[in-house]
C-alpha positions in Angstrom: -50.6 32.5 -6.8 -51.2 35.0 -4.1 -54.7 35.3 -2.7 -56.3 38.7 -2.9 -59.6 39.0 -1.1 -62.4 40.6 -3.1 -64.8 42.7 -1.0 -67.8 44.0 -2.8 -69.8 47.1 -1.5 -72.3 47.5 -4.4 -75.1 47.0 -1.9 -74.1 49.8 0.2 -71.5 52.0 -1.8 -73.4 51.4 -4.9 -76.6 52.4 -3.5 -75.3 55.8 -2.6 -74.8 56.4 -6.4 -77.0 59.2 -8.0 -80.2 57.6 -9.4 -79.7 54.1 -7.7 -82.2 52.8 -5.3 -82.4 49.1 -4.5 -85.4 47.3 -3.2 -84.8 44.3 -0.9 -85.5 42.0 -3.6 -83.0 43.9 -5.8 -80.2 43.5 -3.0 -81.0 39.7 -2.7 -80.7 39.3 -6.5 -77.5 41.3 -6.6 -76.0 39.3 -3.8 -76.7 36.2 -5.5 -75.1 37.4 -8.9 -72.0 38.5 -6.9 -71.8 35.1 -5.2 -71.9 33.4 -8.7 -69.1 35.7 -9.6 -66.8 34.6 -6.9 -66.3 37.5 -4.7 -65.2 36.6 -1.3 -67.5 39.2 0.9 -70.4 41.4 0.2 -71.1 44.3 2.2 -74.7 44.5 2.2 -75.5 47.8 4.1 -75.9 49.4 7.5 -78.9 47.7 9.6 -79.2 50.9 11.8 -79.5 53.4 9.3 -83.1 52.4 7.4 -85.6 49.7 7.5 -84.7 48.5 4.1 -81.4 47.2 5.1 -82.8 45.8 8.4 -85.4 43.8 6.4 -82.6 42.6 4.0 -80.4 41.1 6.8 -83.8 39.5 8.2 -84.7 37.9 4.9 -81.1 37.2 4.0 -80.8 34.8 7.0 -83.7 32.7 5.9 -83.6 32.9 2.1 -80.1 33.7 1.0 -78.2 30.6 0.1 -74.4 31.7 -0.7 -71.9 29.1 -2.0 -69.1 31.0 -1.9 -69.2 34.7 -0.6 -69.9 35.8 2.9 -72.4 38.6 3.8 -70.9 41.6 5.9 -72.9 44.1 8.1 -71.5 47.6 7.8 -71.6 50.4 10.6 -69.6 53.0 12.5 -67.6 53.1 15.6 -69.5 53.8 18.8 -70.6 57.5 19.4 -68.2 59.6 21.4 -68.4 59.6 25.1 -70.3 56.5 25.5 -69.7 52.6 25.6 -69.8 50.0 22.8 -72.1 47.9 24.6 -74.7 50.8 24.6 -74.4 51.8 21.1 -77.5 51.0 19.2 -75.5 50.9 15.9 -73.3 48.2 17.2 -76.1 46.4 18.7 -77.7 46.4 15.2 -74.5 44.9 13.8 -74.6 41.9 16.0 -78.2 41.5 15.5 -77.8 40.6 12.0 -76.1 37.5 12.8 -73.4 37.9 10.1 -70.1 36.4 11.0 -68.2 39.5 9.4 -68.8 43.1 10.1 -67.1 46.3 8.8 -66.6 49.2 11.0 -65.4 52.5 9.8 -63.6 55.2 11.8 -61.6 58.1 11.4 -57.9 57.7 10.7 -57.6 61.5 10.2 -56.9 63.7 13.2 -58.3 66.8 11.5 -61.4 64.9 10.7 -61.7 63.6 14.3 -61.7 67.2 15.6 -63.6 68.9 12.6 -66.2 66.4 11.7 -66.7 64.2 14.6 -66.2 67.1 17.2 -64.2 65.0 19.6 -60.6 64.8 20.7 -58.1 62.7 18.8 -57.4 60.7 22.0 -61.2 59.8 22.3 -61.5 58.9 18.6 -58.8 56.2 19.0 -60.7 55.0 22.2 -63.9 54.8 20.0 -62.1 52.7 17.3 -60.3 50.4 20.1 -63.5 50.0 22.0 -65.9 49.1 19.1 -63.6 46.6 17.3 -62.8 44.9 20.7 -66.4 44.6 21.5 -67.4 42.7 18.2 -64.3 40.8 18.1 -65.1 39.3 21.8 -68.7 38.5 20.4 -67.0 36.2 17.9 -67.2 38.6 14.6 -64.5 38.8 12.1 -64.3 42.6 12.0 -62.8 44.6 9.2 -61.9 48.1 9.9 -62.3 50.7 7.3 -59.9 53.5 8.0 -61.6 56.3 6.9 -59.7 59.3 5.3 -56.5 57.2 5.9 -54.5 58.7 3.0 -55.2 62.3 3.7 -54.8 61.8 7.2 -51.4 60.3 6.8 -50.3 63.1 4.8 -51.6 65.6 7.3 -50.1 63.4 10.5 -48.7 60.2 9.7 -48.1 59.2 13.4 -51.8 59.6 14.1 -53.0 57.6 11.1 -51.0 54.7 12.0 -52.0 55.0 15.5 -55.8 54.7 14.5 -54.8 51.3 12.4 -53.0 50.1 15.8 -55.7 50.9 17.7 -58.0 48.6 15.4 -55.2 45.9 15.0 -54.5 45.5 18.8 -58.5 45.3 19.5 -58.7 42.3 17.1 -59.5 43.6 13.6 -58.4 41.0 11.1 -58.0 43.6 8.2 -57.2 47.1 8.2 -58.5 48.8 5.0 -56.9 52.0 3.9 -59.5 54.2 2.6 -59.0 57.1 0.2 -62.4 58.4 1.1 -62.0 61.7 -0.9 -60.6 60.0 -4.1 -57.9 62.7 -4.5 -54.7 60.5 -4.3 -52.8 59.6 -7.1 -51.1 55.9 -7.5 -47.5 57.0 -6.4 -49.0 58.4 -3.4 -51.0 55.3 -2.7 -48.3 53.0 -3.3 -45.8 54.6 -1.1 -48.2 55.0 2.1 -49.7 51.7 1.5 -46.0 50.2 1.7 -45.4 51.7 5.1 -49.0 50.3 6.5 -47.8 46.9 5.1 -44.4 47.0 6.8 -46.2 48.0 10.2 -49.1 45.6 9.5 -48.1 42.8 7.4 -50.9 40.5 6.0 -53.6 42.7 7.5 -53.8 45.6 4.8 -56.7 46.2 2.4 -57.6 49.0 0.1 -60.6 51.1 -0.6 -60.5 53.7 -3.3 -63.0 56.2 -4.7 -62.6 57.4 -8.2 -62.8 61.4 -8.3 -59.4 61.7 -10.1 -60.4 58.6 -12.3 -57.5 56.8 -10.7 -59.4 54.3 -8.5 -58.3 51.3 -10.4 -54.9 52.4 -10.9 -54.7 53.4 -7.1 -56.0 49.8 -6.1 -53.5 47.9 -8.3 -50.6 50.2 -6.8 -51.7 49.2 -3.2 -51.7 45.6 -4.1 -48.3 46.0 -5.6 -47.2 47.5 -2.4 -48.4 44.6 -0.4 -52.2 44.9 0.1 -54.1 41.5 -0.2 -57.6 42.8 0.1 -59.4 45.0 -2.5 -62.7 46.8 -1.9 -64.9 48.3 -4.4 -68.3 48.0 -6.6 -68.6 45.5 -9.2 -69.2 47.9 -12.1 -67.7 51.1 -10.5 -70.7 53.1 -9.6 -71.3 54.8 -6.1 -71.2 58.2 -4.5 -69.9 61.2 -6.4 -67.4 59.5 -9.4 -67.8 56.0 -8.1 -65.6 53.5 -6.5 -63.0 51.2 -7.7 -64.5 48.9 -10.4 -64.2 45.6 -9.2 -64.6 43.9 -12.6 -61.6 45.6 -14.0 -59.5 45.0 -10.9 -60.2 41.3 -10.8 -59.4 40.8 -14.4 -56.4 42.8 -14.2 -54.8 41.1 -11.0 -55.8 37.5 -12.2 -55.2 37.6 -15.9 -52.5 40.2 -16.1 -50.6 40.0 -12.7 -50.8 36.3 -11.7 -52.8 36.9 -8.5 -55.9 34.9 -7.4 -58.9 36.9 -6.7 -62.0 34.6 -7.6 -62.1 30.8 -8.4 -60.8 30.2 -11.9 -64.3 28.9 -13.3 -65.8 32.4 -12.1 -63.5 34.7 -14.2 -65.5 33.8 -17.3 -68.7 34.8 -15.6 -67.7 38.5 -15.3 -69.5 40.0 -18.3 -72.6 38.2 -17.4 -72.4 39.4 -13.7 -71.6 43.1 -14.6 -74.9 42.9 -17.1 -77.0 41.3 -14.3 -76.0 44.0 -11.8 -76.5 46.8 -14.4 -79.9 45.7 -15.1 -81.0 45.1 -11.6 -79.5 48.7 -10.7 -81.1 50.5 -13.7 -77.6 51.5 -14.4 -76.5 51.6 -18.1 -73.4 49.4 -18.5 -70.6 51.6 -20.3 -70.0 50.2 -23.6 -66.4 51.1 -23.3 -65.9 49.6 -19.8 -62.8 47.3 -19.6 -63.5 43.5 -20.2 -67.2 43.7 -19.7 -68.4 46.4 -21.8 -70.2 45.7 -25.2 -67.0 47.6 -27.1 -64.4 45.9 -24.9 -63.4 43.8 -27.9 -64.7 45.7 -30.7 -62.9 46.5 -34.0 -63.7 48.8 -36.7 -60.8 50.0 -38.7 -59.9 47.8 -41.7 -56.5 47.3 -40.7 -57.5 46.5 -37.0 -60.2 43.9 -38.4 -57.6 42.3 -40.8 -54.9 41.9 -38.1 -57.6 40.3 -35.6 -58.7 37.8 -38.4 -55.2 36.8 -38.7 -54.1 36.7 -35.2 -56.5 38.1 -32.4 -53.4 39.1 -30.1 -52.5 41.6 -33.0 -55.3 43.8 -31.3 -56.6 42.1 -28.3 -54.8 42.1 -25.0 -56.8 39.1 -23.7 -59.2 36.4 -25.3 -62.8 37.9 -25.0 -64.1 34.6 -23.9 -61.7 34.5 -20.8 -64.0 37.1 -19.1 -67.1 35.9 -20.8 -67.4 38.7 -23.6 -66.9 38.2 -27.2 -65.4 39.9 -30.2 -67.5 42.7 -32.2 -66.5 43.6 -35.9 -68.2 46.9 -36.3 -69.5 47.9 -39.8 -68.8 51.5 -41.1 -67.2 53.2 -44.1 -63.8 52.6 -42.6 -64.5 48.9 -42.3 -63.9 47.6 -45.8 -65.0 44.7 -47.4 -63.0 42.1 -45.5 -64.6 43.5 -42.3 -68.2 42.9 -44.0 -67.2 39.2 -45.0 -66.0 38.8 -41.6 -69.0 39.9 -40.0 -71.2 38.0 -42.3 -69.3 34.8 -41.6 -69.9 35.4 -38.0 -73.5 35.0 -38.6 -73.4 32.1 -41.2 -70.2 30.2 -40.8 -68.7 28.6 -44.1 -69.3 31.4 -46.2 -66.2 32.6 -48.1 -65.5 35.6 -50.3 -66.4 33.1 -53.3 -69.6 32.2 -52.2 -72.3 33.0 -55.0 -74.8 34.4 -52.0 -72.3 36.8 -51.0 -72.5 39.2 -53.7 -76.3 39.5 -53.5 -76.0 40.1 -49.7 -73.1 42.7 -49.8 -75.4 44.6 -52.3 -78.5 44.5 -50.3 -76.4 45.8 -47.2 -74.9 48.6 -49.2 -78.5 49.7 -50.5 -79.8 49.6 -46.7 -76.8 51.7 -45.7 -77.6 54.1 -48.6 -81.3 54.2 -47.3 -79.9 55.3 -44.0 -79.5 52.0 -42.2 -76.4 51.6 -40.0 -75.4 48.4 -38.7 -72.1 49.5 -36.7 -74.1 49.5 -33.3 -77.2 47.6 -34.6 -75.6 44.2 -34.9 -78.9 42.4 -34.2 -80.5 44.2 -37.1 -77.3 43.2 -39.1 -77.7 39.6 -38.3 -81.3 39.5 -39.0 -80.8 41.0 -42.4 -78.0 38.4 -43.3 -80.2 35.4 -42.2 -83.3 36.7 -44.2 -81.5 37.4 -47.2 -79.8 33.9 -47.1 -83.0 32.2 -46.4 -82.0 31.0 -42.8 -84.6 32.8 -41.0 -88.1 31.7 -40.3 -90.4 34.6 -39.0 -91.9 34.1 -35.6 -94.9 36.5 -35.9 -96.1 39.2 -38.1 -97.3 42.6 -37.2 -100.7 42.9 -39.1 -101.5 46.4 -38.3 -100.8 48.9 -35.5 -102.7 52.2 -34.5 -101.6 55.0 -32.2 -103.7 57.7 -30.4 -102.1 60.5 -28.7 -103.5 63.2 -26.4 -102.9 65.9 -24.0 -105.1 67.1 -21.2 -105.8 70.5 -19.6 -103.1 69.7 -17.1 -100.6 69.4 -19.8 -100.1 65.6 -19.3 -99.0 63.7 -22.5 -100.4 60.1 -22.9 -100.5 57.8 -25.8 -102.2 54.6 -26.2 -101.6 51.9 -29.0 -103.2 48.9 -30.4 -101.7 46.1 -32.3 -102.7 43.2 -34.2 -100.1 40.2 -34.4 -100.3 36.8 -36.2 -98.5 33.7 -35.4 -99.1 30.8 -37.7 -103.0 30.9 -38.2 -103.6 32.6 -34.7 -104.4 36.3 -34.1 -104.0 38.4 -31.2 -105.4 42.0 -31.0 -103.9 43.9 -27.8 -104.0 47.5 -26.7 -101.8 49.4 -23.9 -101.0 52.8 -22.8 -97.5 54.5 -22.3 -95.8 57.8 -21.8 -95.5 58.3 -25.5 -96.2 56.4 -28.8 -93.3 54.4 -28.7 -93.5 53.4 -25.1 -97.3 52.6 -25.7 -96.4 50.5 -28.7 -93.6 48.6 -27.1 -95.8 47.5 -24.1 -98.9 46.4 -26.6 -96.7 44.6 -28.7 -95.0 42.9 -25.9 -98.4 42.1 -24.3 -99.6 40.6 -27.5 -96.5 38.4 -28.3 -96.3 37.2 -24.6 -99.4 35.2 -25.4 -97.4 33.0 -27.8 -93.9 33.6 -26.4 -93.9 33.9 -22.6 -90.2 34.7 -22.6 -90.4 37.8 -23.9 -91.9 39.1 -20.6 -88.3 39.5 -19.3 -87.1 41.9 -22.3 -87.3 45.8 -21.6 -86.1 48.6 -23.9 -83.1 50.2 -22.1 -82.0 52.9 -24.6 -83.8 54.8 -27.5 -82.0 57.2 -30.0 -83.3 59.1 -32.8 -81.1 60.9 -35.5 -82.5 63.0 -38.2 -80.5 62.3 -41.3 -81.5 64.9 -43.8 -82.1 68.1 -41.8 -82.6 70.2 -44.8 -85.9 68.4 -45.3 -87.3 69.5 -41.9 -90.1 67.3 -40.6 -90.1 65.3 -44.0 -86.7 64.1 -43.2 -85.5 60.5 -43.0 -85.1 59.4 -39.4 -82.9 56.5 -37.9 -84.1 54.9 -34.6 -81.7 52.8 -32.7 -83.2 50.8 -29.9 -81.1 48.8 -27.2 -83.1 46.0 -25.5 -82.0 43.6 -22.7 -83.2 40.5 -21.0 -81.3 40.8 -18.0 -78.3 38.9 -19.2 -77.6 40.2 -22.8 -78.2 43.3 -24.4 -78.7 43.8 -28.3 -79.5 46.8 -30.6 -81.6 47.0 -33.5 -82.5 49.7 -36.0 -85.3 51.2 -38.1 -85.3 53.9 -40.8 -88.2 56.0 -42.3 -89.4 59.4 -42.9 -92.2 58.5 -40.1 -90.6 58.2 -36.8 -93.3 55.8 -35.5 -92.6 53.3 -38.3 -88.9 53.7 -37.9 -89.4 52.8 -34.3 -91.7 49.8 -34.9 -89.3 48.4 -37.3 -86.5 48.4 -34.8 -89.1 47.1 -32.0 -90.1 44.2 -34.3 -86.3 43.5 -35.0 -85.6 43.6 -31.2 -88.3 40.9 -30.4 -87.6 38.6 -33.5 -83.9 38.6 -32.4 -84.6 37.4 -28.9 -87.0 34.5 -30.2 -84.4 33.4 -32.7 -81.6 33.5 -30.2 -83.7 31.7 -27.6 -84.5 29.1 -30.3 -80.8 28.4 -31.0 -80.3 27.5 -27.2 -83.3 25.3 -27.2 -81.8 23.5 -30.2 -78.3 23.2 -28.9 -77.3 19.8 -27.8 
């Protein structure tokens, strides 16, 4: 199996995504997650660009213990008409103490003239001087050939000269960058093949997703001979994002026979993706290949029946191979067989002839008639099944709750909530504030329950949806509330229905907490 190096730039490229802001603690936690996921290199930021990255490298040197990955400091070539030894950016790269550094420089004649404002000749000297200076200092240097593909299409000779300048100066890898993200796979493959012929064993690929082709472009480059891939683990980054490494790793290792990460790390992919999503406060798309919640979800009756007979009928890989799991979705198109299959996932051993099944199916249909929908709210579905079959012991009872909403003269909306919960024969009364009634309820309920169950401290609400089901009844209409919660490793969705939006919300919140406590109890009981 040919080895493909995996170079993750979540901590730098990912930080440039809209709405993303990492603390130093966030970056350290993500680096640990990436290391457990088996990536080879973690590009951790530009130590000269901001104090946060400088602080990260300082703390990483003393605190971060990586078992597999190597940290990489990132920076630019020296300034024009100066020397590498005098450049503060270059000095900052050395001061991090990382054995590996990544340096970007223009591989486009047009970019050198119009953006850098220098001559093409001086740009080549900037590349060569910087790489040589760092290599002579004992660093392993990755040269990011910025705008390489656009530069090649404009002036192929100059783009190749930029690569040669870096290679001759001691760069270990030459990374071809589709910086604008505008190239298609056939272009990437043809141009990468030329670079591989000129610099065998040295070519890597770095793509952006502006045409939606970053993963396809990366695969095309590998097929053309590149042996080093760059991207962010779940694809987020500036503009439309970067190559999604979780997809590329699985494609290359499970489908194309390359080795990207250690064999035992491939099953950690889904967990790593969810941890990074949680820390980054970026919602993991349900439809993301391999690691998304819906990646192995089946809804149509014929599909469900086919998967029951042979999973390969509608699944291209085993969900467990990437740490994910199969979902049977329940809806009007699922059919009775899908319902039975879903119930048997929760309570193994039940068959279509089990006497309890008829009662349970009737209860589920009644709930759906009332407005409950279990297609997305699989956690609530599991709770209904367990309760109806007598397999669930309640962890707490919500005795009462009270909401107070207010608005001051500055048009600020605030809410406070008081809840009373009972666990066994003990009671806890707690209050808290929030940005709205549901937020306040969530905080108050969590605070009360954490007295008894400290493991709930890591749970947070990550999505909240409300749907009015009978608009003809106006404000008296039935509403359905879907709440998605996460503990940083797993995510689950619960549902509540009522003519009162607060009531529907509290039902979904209670289900969410009960589900977390139930799943944790199963882990403790496992041998």
